[in-house]
N, C-alpha and C positions, 0 to 999 in steps of 0.2 A: 515302621509305625503303621498300625492297622487304623481303619478308619474308625470314626467314633463319633457319639452325640453325648456331649456334656450338658447339663441342664441344670442348673443350681438356682432355682428362683425364689428361694427362702430368703425373707429380709431377716438379717440377723440386727438383734439389738444388744450389744454388747458392753459390758462394764459395770461399777459401781452403783448399786440403786436402781438398774434399770427394772427390778421387780417391781418397783411404784410406778412404774409407767405402763404395765399391762393394760389398763383401761383406757388410757388416751391412745394407745396405737390401736385398739381392737375397735374403739368408737372412730377414729379417722377412717379405717377402713370400711365402715358401714355397718358393723356388727350391734345387735341390738341384744342380744340374749346367748348366753354361753352355757356349756355344760362343762364344768369343773371336774376333771378325772384326777383322783391322788391314791397313793399308797395306803400304808399300813399305819401312819402315825408320825411318821418323822418331820412332815411339812406342816404338821399341827403343832408338834412339839416346839419347833424351831421359830414359828411364828410367820413361815413364810406363808401359809395358806391364809392368815389374816391379814397379811399386806396385800396379796391378789386380791382377796374380798375387796378391800377398801379401796383399791384402785379401781376396780370394777364400778363400785358403788359411787366413786367420785365423778366417775365419766358418765353415769347414767348407762351402764351396760347391766340389764338383769342378768341373773345367774342362778342355775340348780346345780347339784353337787351329786357325786357318785364316788365314795371312797371305798377301801378296802381291796386294792390291786395288789395282787400279791407278786413276788418274784416270779418269772415265769408265767405270766398271766393267763386264765385259765378261759375258756370259750364260755362259761357259764355268767359270767359277769360281763362279758361281750354283748350275750345275748339280752342281760337285764339293761345294761346301758343303750343298747340300742332302741329297745322300746321307750327306754325315758326320753331319750332324744327325738324319738317320734311324738311321745305325747306332750311333752313340753314346749316343743316347735323350736328347738334352739338353731340358730344359724351360722353356729360355730362350736368346736370340741376343743377345749382347753386343758391340756394333761399339766399338771404341776409334779415333778418329779423325775425319776431317772427314765431309762429304757422301757422297764415294765409299765409304770402308766403312760408312758409316750405309745408303746406298741398296742395296749389297749384301748386307748382313745383313736388310735388310728381305725382300729377295727370296729369299734363303737361309729365312727363317722362313716365306715363303709357298709356296717350293716343297718344304719339309719336310713340309707338310701335304697333299701332292698327288702322285697316282700316276704322272701323266704328265710332259711336259717343261714346265719352269717357264716357257720363253718363251711357253708358250700364253697368259700372262695379259697379256704386254706386246704379243702380237699379237691382243689382243682375241677369244681364240678360248675363253677361259675366264674366270669371275670368282672374285673371291676370297671363297671362305667358311669357310675356316679358316686359321688363322695361329699360329707359335709366339709367344708373348709377347717382347717386344723391351725392353732397357734401353741405354744410350748414354751413352758416357763421350767428351764433344765436344772436339776438341783444335784445330778450326778453324771459328770463327765466319762462317758466309758462308749455308750451305743452307738451314738452318732443319730440315734432316731430323729432327731430336730430339723436334720437336714437330709435325710436317705429316703429312698423310695422302698423300703422295703419293712414288714413288720413281722414278727414271730408270735403264734399263740399255740398254747398246749390244750389239749382234748385231754383230760384225764379219763374217762370213761372210754377212750379207744386207746390210752396210752400212747398217745402220738404228740409230736411237737413238730408244727409245720409253718411253713413261711409263705407270704403273699406279696408279689412286687407289682408296683404300680406307680408311674408318675403321678395319680392323683391323691397319692397319700403322702407326698412331701408337705411339710407344715409352710404356710403361708408366711408365718413369722416364728420367730424363735429368740426368747429372750434368755442372754447368756450373762448370768451375774456371779463371777467367780467367788465372792464372798459367800453367797450359799452354801459351798462345799468345805468351808473351813472346819464345821463340826463332821465331815464324813468321817466314820472310821477307818482304821489304817488298813483293814481288808478289803473294804468296799471300795476305797481309793486303788490299793493294788489291784483289785478285780478289773477295776475301769481302766486302768492302764492297759493291763495284758489286753483286754478287748480292742480298745482303739489300735494298739499295735498289731494283734492279729488281722484287724480290718485291713490293715496297710500290707499286710506280708499275705493273705488272700490274692492280692490283685498283682504284687510283685511277683511271686509264684505263681505265675498263670499258665506257665507252658510257652509263652510267645517269646521272640528275641527282644533284647533291650530297648528301650526307648530313653535315650539321654537324659532328656529333660524331666519325664515322669520319673524315672528311677532315682534322679538328684531330688525329685521332691519327695518320694516316698522314704528315701533313707534320710533324708534331713529330718522330716517329721519323726522317725523313729528316734534318730539321737536326741532330739529336741524333748522328746518323751521320757526319755532314760535320765536325762539330766534333771529336767523338772520333777521328777517322781523321787530321785535321791533328794533331792532339797526337800520337798512335801513332806517325805517319811520322817525326816529328822523335825521340820518345822511348819506344822499342819496350816498356820494363818500366814504363809508366807504369800502375799497376793499376787506375786508377778509368777511365781512358780504354778499356782493355782490357775491363774489367767492361761499360761501356757498350755496346760493340759486341758482346759476346757475348749480352746480354742483348736487343738490338736485333735480332740475327739471329734470335732465336728468336720475338721479339712480330712480326718480319716475315712469317713463313711459317705462324703458327698459325690463321691465319683472322681473327684481329681486326680488322686494318687494312682488311679487305672487308665488314665487318659492313653489309648494306643495301644494298650497290652489287652484288650479285651478280644476274643475272638467272635467273629460275626455270626449274630444268632444266639448267642449266651452272654451270660453276664460277663462283667468286667472283670475276672479273676477265676480261680480255681474253687475256693469254697468247700472243697473236702472238708476241711478240719472243722468248720461251722455247722455241716452237716452230722460228722461224727460226734461232736459235742451236743447238738441238740438232743442226741439220743439218750445221752446221760442224764440230762434234767428231765427228759421225758419220763424215764424211770424213777429218777427222785427229783421232784421240783425244788426241793431244798438246795440243789447244787447251784452254786453261783455261776453264771456263763462263762465270766471272765477265768474263774478257777479252773473250770474244765478246759478250757482252751490252752491255759497254762501248762495241762499235763498232754492233752493231745498234740498239740503243735509241734512241740519237739520230736514225739514219737513218729508221725507222719514224716517229718523231716529225715528222719534217720533212714526210712524205708524208702523215699523216693528220689534222694538228691542226685543219686549216680544218674538219673535220667537226663538231666540238665546241670551237671556240676558248677558250669560257668556262672549259673545264676547265683549260685551259692557263695563262688568265690567273689563275686560282686559285692554282694549282701555283707561278707564277713569282712571284706577291705572298708566298705563305705560305712557301715554301723559300728564295728569294732577294732578297726584296723588291723585285721587279721589277714595273714597274706599266705602263701607257700612258700616254703624255705627253697633257696636257690643254691646249690652247691656250690655255683660260679662265683656267688658273691657272699653268701653267708658262712660264717666260722663253725663247722660240724664237726671241728677236732673231740668234743665230748661225746659223740655219738659213736655207738660201735658198729652199728649195720649201716647198710648202704641205703641213702635215700633217693628212690629214683622218682622219676617226675609222677608216677601214680600214686607213690606212697605221699609225697609232697601234698597234691591235692585231698586225698584221704582225710590226711591229718589236719589240713586247715578246715577242710568243711566241718570236720568232727568237733574240731576247737571253737568254730563258730556256734555250732548249735549246742554246747556245752556251755557258752558265754550265754548264750540267749537264757537256757533253762537256769543258769544260777542267778542271772538278773531276775527273772521272776521267783526264785526261790528266797532270793535276797528281802523281797517284798514280804515274804510270808504266804507266797502261793506255794500250792502243793507240787508234787513231782511225780507221783503216782495216781493211779485210779484208786489204789487202795485208801489212800488217804482221804478220798472222797466217798468212800463207802460202797464203791464198786468191787465186786468179786467176780470171779472167772464163770460163775455160774449165772451172772446177768447179760452173759455176753449173746447168747442166743435172744433175749429179748430186745438187745440193743441192734442186731443184725434184722430181726423183724421190723423195726420201726425204719432202718436204713432202707430196707426192700420197698417199703411203701412210700416213702418220701424220695427216695432218689433213684431206685430202680436197680437191676442187677450191676449196673457200669454206673460210675459217675467219676468226676475229676477231670480235667483238663491238662494240668501239669503231668500227671500220670493217670491213664485211665485205670480205676482201680476196680477190682470184683468184690463182691462180698467176703470172699475168702481173704483178699487182701484186708479188707477192714478188719475182720477177724484178728489177723496179723496183729495190726497195728493197734489193736486193743489189747491184745496178749502182751505183745512188748511194754504196754504202760503198766500193767499191773504190778 
């Protein structure tokens, strides 16, 4: 087990009706003026925004608003929000929504304490030293941004989508009300489940040796996500299954599932697949992050698994109950060819990847880049963004070159 620092300072307020306690919690924490950040209408249509406003009003917490956050939030609205936060002298930024609203709010909270262009932090020209406090009302369990130290922002003018990481941008309070997720469309639910599973797998496949306790946490979370997702896709208002997914989404990205698997001086995981996917939604902001991951992750797995087959065997056994056949134990009388140990491992790993991808597809996720509108002619643009964001080499499970990345993209077409 490698050395690690685990920090999860966020206060989680979880359960039915907690949306109506936002004002009380913020007032108790000493906040008096909030900037509410939200998306393009769903929190308005469902009445969630009205509930948050009423809660703030009842607790005497003044508020101003910034709506219109799009999926894959763009730096233009961050700039606008940063100036609004400065002008209105807010003391906390409060996103109401999913990962896009939360990431936009995080960027605003950073930009509000900076005299230059907020994009400097995503262009790696500046380091976060100050940040307004954040709280979050989560309506889509997926990104885990309510508990993470990371934030991803797009810059359409430059055709980039980049991340920024700092302990200062972890929200101080997160409100997790599973009932808010009852109205999520199936596609958004499925993309969210894919995203949270991907967050866990990025850490599991870090390239580091097994850590029993962390591996059990990781695989247990994925099994629970699969079980709950199957229920929710059939019964969208099943409270317990929705609650499971909401809590898994948080635990998937607060660092718990990577303790001891990180490489000193680097993040607690590989993160190649997130890097590969971010370029897809940089080219087309309409691509849902989880949907992109549903395509990229299996393609990456097929490309790299032979570097550490033992990790894939553990994953397959613990998540799907798939193990290599054993000629000394298993009845192979109906198989004509000889099954060598190497062939047994190959088949078990490929079956594991197939099972994972079939689960994603069963929820309505795509299996090819073509389904997302990405063609071979787009790959040069994807590689350009990777070179800027990740450099000539990236990844810890396997050090990938840009030629490797090109091959993975092509294999996913």
